[in-house]
N, C-alpha and C positions, 0 to 999 in steps of 0.2 A: 509708337508702334515698334516693337522689337522684331528684327528679322535677321536672318543669316545670309549675308550677301554671297558668301562662298557657295552655299547650297543652291541659291537662286541661279548663280552663274553656271553651276554644274547642270542644273535642270535645263537652262537655256541651251547649253552645249549638247546635252543628250537629246532633247527634242528636235533641235535643228539637225543634228546628225541623222537621227532616225527619219526625219522628213526627207532629207536628201537621198538617203538609201532607198526609201520607198519610191521616190521619183525616178531613180535609176532603174529600179525593178520594173516600173511602169514602162520605161523606155525599152527595156528588154522584151517585154510582152508585145509592145507595138512593133518591134522589129520582126517578131514572129507572126504578126498579123492578128494577134489576140487582143482586140481593142476593148473587149469587155473587161478582161483582167487589167489591162493598162488603165482603164478608167477607174476601176476599183482602187488600184494602187495610188493613182493620182489623188483620189478623194481622201485616202488615208494620209497622204503627204500634206494635203491642204489642211486637214484637221490638226496635224502636229504643228504646222506652221502657225495656225490660228491660236493654238494653246500657247505656243512660245511667244507670239506677238502680244497676247493678253498679259502674260507675265512681264514682258518688257514695258507694256503700257502702265501696269501697276507701279513699276519703279519710277516711271516718268511722273505719274500723278503724285507719288510720295514726295519726289523732289520738288514738284510744283507747289506742294502744300508746305514747303519749308523744311522737310526732312533731308538732312545731308546724306547723299549717296556717295560713298567713297568709290572712286574709279581706280581699280587696280588692274594689273596685267591679266588676271583671270577674267574680269568683266570685259576687258577689251577683246580677249580671245572669244568669249561667249558672243559678243556682238558680231565679230568677224564670222563665226559659224552661222549665225542667224542670217546675215547678209548673203553669204555664199549659198546657203540653202534656198533662200528666196530666189536668188538669181538662177540657180540650177533648176528649180521647180518651174520657173517661168520659161526658161529656154527649152526644157524637156517637153513642156506643154506644146510649144511650137513644133518641136520635132515630131511629136505624136501626130499632130495635125498634118504634117507633111507625109508621114507614113500612111495615114489614112488615104490621102490623095493618091499615093503610089499604089496602094492595094486596090483602089477603086478604078 
């Protein structure tokens, strides 16, 4: 199977970055007490992370099936973005939960 690792890495970076931005938008809505919008933005963030994770999983399966995946600084950068996006999303989810308690 032929693939363009650079394009895949850039897609990982883009999706992870968008997910993180959506999660921070959700946090802003929660700060304002708008939990409906906060939940909508978190759902969008989850969808972006899921799409990114699927792409990463494809690479893992390719390598598990014997296809050599070259790791370069761009791919390391992409993985870093994905990990920080996941961490931000998880922490923001907890912050939103705390804001809900404060508003109730």
